[in-house]
N, C-alpha and C positions, 0 to 999 in steps of 0.2 A: 777451841776445846769442844764442849758438848752442851753448852747452855742453850743453843738454838733448838727449836722444836724438831724432833726427829722426823725424818721423811717416812711417810707411810709406805710400808712394804707392799709390793705388787704381788698378786697371786695369779698363777696360771691354772685354769680349770682343765685338769687332766683326768677328772674322776670318771668312773663308770666302766662298764664292759660293753664294747661295741662289736658288731660284726660288719667289717668293711671288706667287700669283695671276697666274702667267704673266709676272711682271716679274723680270728678272735683277738681283740686288742683289750688288754686290761691295764689300768693305771690308777694312780691315786693323786690327791691334791699335793701340789708341791709349791714351795715358795721360791721366788726368784731372789737373787742376792740384793741386798739393800743398796741404795745410792749413798755415797759418802762424799762429803765435801772436805777438801784439803787446802791448807794454806802453807806455803813454804818460803823460807828465807835462806840466805847464805851464811857467811862466816860470822861467828860471834866470839869476840875476844874481850875478856874482862880484866885486862891488865892496862898498863900505861894510862892514858887519859881517861879511859872508861873505868879503870880501877879507882882513880881519883874521884870520879863522879859518884861511884858506889860508896866510897868512904864518906863523902860530903853529904850525900842526899839519900842514901839507902839503896837497896837492891832493885827496887821498882823503877828507879829513876831512868835507867837506860831505855825503858819501854814506855815511858810516860806519854809520849806523843803519838804512839802507834798501837797501843793496846787494843783499841777499838777495831782495828783491822785484823787482829790475830785471834781474839777469843771466840768469834762466831763460828769458826770451822769445826767440823767433827774431829779433825786431826790437824794439829799445827806442828810443823817440823823445822828444826834449825840445826846448824852445825856448831858444836861447842869446841872452839879452838883454844881452850884454856883448861888446865886442871884446876879444880876447885878444892883447895886445901891450904892450910897454914904450915904444912910440913914439907920436907924434902929440900933438895938443893938443885940449883940449875945445872942441867947436864952440860958437860964441856963440849966445845967444838961447834956450837950453834951461835949464829949471829944474833938471833932473837929468841928469847925464851919468855913464856908467859905463865902467870899464875894468878888466879882470882880468889876472892873471898868465898868460903862455903855458903855464905848468905845469898849468893847469886841464885841458888836453886829456888829460893823463895820468890825472887823476881821472875824467873822463868815460869814458875807455876802461876803466878799472878797474871803474867802476860798471856797465858793460855796455851803454853807449849805442852805437847803430849809425847812427842818423839824427839829424842836428842841423838844426833850423830857424833861419834867420837873417832871415826876413821879419818885421821888427819895427821899432819906433821908437827903438831904442838901438844897432842894429848899427853905425851910422856915427858914434857919439858922439865919437870921437876922430879923425875925418877919414878920408880915403882910405888913408893909409899904414897906420894901425892896422887898417883893414878888410882890406887886402891881406895884412897879417901874419896875421890870423885865418884866412884861407883857407889859407895855407901851413902854419900850425900844426895846423889840423884835418886837412889832407891828410897831414902827417907822422905823425899819430897813427892814421891809417886810419879816420877818422870821415867818413862821407859827409854832405854838407850841401847845402841848397837854400835859396832865398829871398833870396840876395844873390850878387853876382858882379862880375867885373872890368868888365862892361858889361851892358847890358840883356838881351842874348841869354843870357848866362851866368846872370844873376840869376833869369830865368824858367825855366831849364832844370831838369827834374826830376833828383833824385838817384836812381839805380837800384842796388839791391843784389839779390843772389840768395840765397834761403834754401830749403833742401829741394828745390832744383830749380825753385822758383817765383821769378819776378822781381817785385820790389816797387818801384814808382815813387813817389817822395815829392815833393810840391810844397808850397812855403811862400810865403804872400803876406802883405803888410802892408796894412792899411787905416787905419793910425794915422800921423799926421804926425810930423815935418815932411815935407812932400811933396818937399822938396829932397834928402831922403835917397835918393830913387828913382834907380836906375841909369839911365844914358843910353846912347846908342849908342857913346860913347867914354869914359865915366867910371864908376867902380865905385859900387855902391849896392845898394839893396834892390829886391825885386820888389813894388813898391808899385802897387796898381791898385784902382780902383773901377769898372772896366769889366767888366761881367758877361760880355760876349761873349768877351773875352780869356780869362777863366777857363774858360769852357765849351770853347773851342777847345783850350786847352792840356791840360785834363783828358782830352778825347777823344783827343788826340794821344798822351798818356802811356799811355792804355789800349791803344793799338796796340803800344806797346813793352814792356808788362809784363802779368803775370797779375793783379796787384792794384795799385790806386792809392789812396794815402792823401794827403789834403790838409789843410794847416793854414792857418788864417787868424788874423792878429793883428788883433782887431776889438772892437767893442762899447764899452760905457760902464763906466768904472771903478766898482767897488763896487755895480754893479747886478746883481741876481740873475736878471734876465730878459733874454733876447736881444732885440735890436731887430728891426724888420721887415726891415732890410737884411741882418742876419745870417741870418735865416731864408731870405730869398730867395737869397742866395749859397750857403748851405749846401746847400739842396735842389737848386739848379741844378748844383752840383758832383756830387752823387749822380746826378742825371739824365744828366749828361754821361759818367758812367762811374766815378766815385769809389766805393770800397768803404767808406771811413770818412772823416769830417771830424773832426779832433781839434784844437781851437783854444784860444785864450788871449787875455789882456790885461786883462780886467776885475778881476783880482786876487781874485775870489771865484768860487765854483762856480756854473755856470748850467745844469747838468743835461744829460741824455742823451736824445735823441729818436730813435726808430726811424722810418726812412723808406724804403719800398720794399725792405725786407729788409736795409738798411744802417743805419749810425748816424751821428748828428751830435752830438758833444760840444761844446756851444757855448762853454764855458769850463772848462778843467781847473784854473784857479786858479794860485796861485804854487806853486813847488816848492822851489828853492833861492833864497831871497830875504829881504832885510830887509823884513819884512811891511808896515810903513807904517801899519797900522791893526790893531785887535783882530781884525776879520774876516779880515784877510790872513794870519793864522796857520793858518787852516783850509784844508786841501786834500785831495788824494786821488791815488792811483795807479790808473789805469784799465787793465784787461787785457781782451783780447778775442781771438777766433780768427777768422781769415779763411778761408772755405771757398768752393768753387765755387758753393754754394747760398746764400751770404750770410754775415752776421756772426753768431757765436754766442758763448756763454759770456762774456757781458759782466759784469764784476765791478769794483766800485770799493772800494778799501781806504782808510779814513780815515787821514790823516796830519796831524801837527801840527808847525808850524815853530817851533823854539825861538828864544831870544833872539839867537843868533848867525846866524840865517838858515838853520839846518840842519834838513831834514825828519826827523821821527821818527815811529814808529808811534803813532797816537793811542790813548790808554788812558782808561778810566773815563769821567768826565763829558765829556771832550773828544771821545772816540770817539762817545758817544751823540749829542752835539750835531752833529758833522760828518756822521754817518750820517743824521741827520734832515734836514740841509741837502741832501745828495745825493738822498735819497728825495723830498723835497718839490719840489725844482727839476726832477727827472726826471719825476715824476708830472705836474708842470705842463706838460710837453712830451708827455704822453699815454703815458708808459712805466709799466710795473709795476715796483715796487721792493720787495724783500724782504730784510731783514737776517737773515743766517744766519752763525753763528759769527763775528760781528763784521764781516762783509763784506756790502756791498750788492750783491745780485744783481739785474740789470736785464733785463727782458723786454718784448716788445711787448705 
């Protein structure tokens, strides 16, 4: 969140009127963009075993073991794969439908979340009413959100927050069906798109509104440790259009971090608060990074292990060793350098 002391903003001395080689140069003091720290996690689902945990122990319980790793950042981001409402009916034709208690917003706020992604294949699991309730509940908790909206324009609109005097725009997209979850001109839904031009135009537009742009995609193949060519194409196009970081999810496993033009693409952050569904689904991470005017720096991944209730915990022992190996292997597969230091994977170009 923003409890950490803010970073002192740097100033460039450009003042004065000078004559250089016969040319008159006039300028004024100007501030550089502030440095902003970001923490990101993957999929959060508050149904099934996690819903039971919330019912028994309250909305803070899913984050009780990891809150300390989330609250220190200027901006903490996660993907909400559950409508938060007591209303609505499960849509027909889906094998899995999720719905969580509205009280979960209190837990998200307590854990330090600032930006919530809703561009995914479960946001509309309980229909339009539950989705609208989710918007209201997130707004009441002061949680900025993107990736779904009351209509198409709202769904594709970036969430913008300000930290340390710098504006951060957040865009969230879904590339996983059902496609009828997509918002229309007159009905609520998600920012579902496979149109590369749409993404590029929207990222470029967001860059004009903010100092930094972060993009999330819900994409890829479940349980596959390698991104598809479509993921690579869209991730790099978002960076080319002005994004500073692409922080994505859906495969339920880690897919590694790639450096691209001084920015990063995290192809899949894995699960975070989730009933894992598979042995591999227990393994995940918290990614931290720093956005600066010169690019992304200080990229670190901390291994997490999801327990039987769907609650993330700090990985220890053999679990930590295995997860760090997955983070390192998948990131090196994307051309990154990975070094484990004090139990944390440090990633570099």
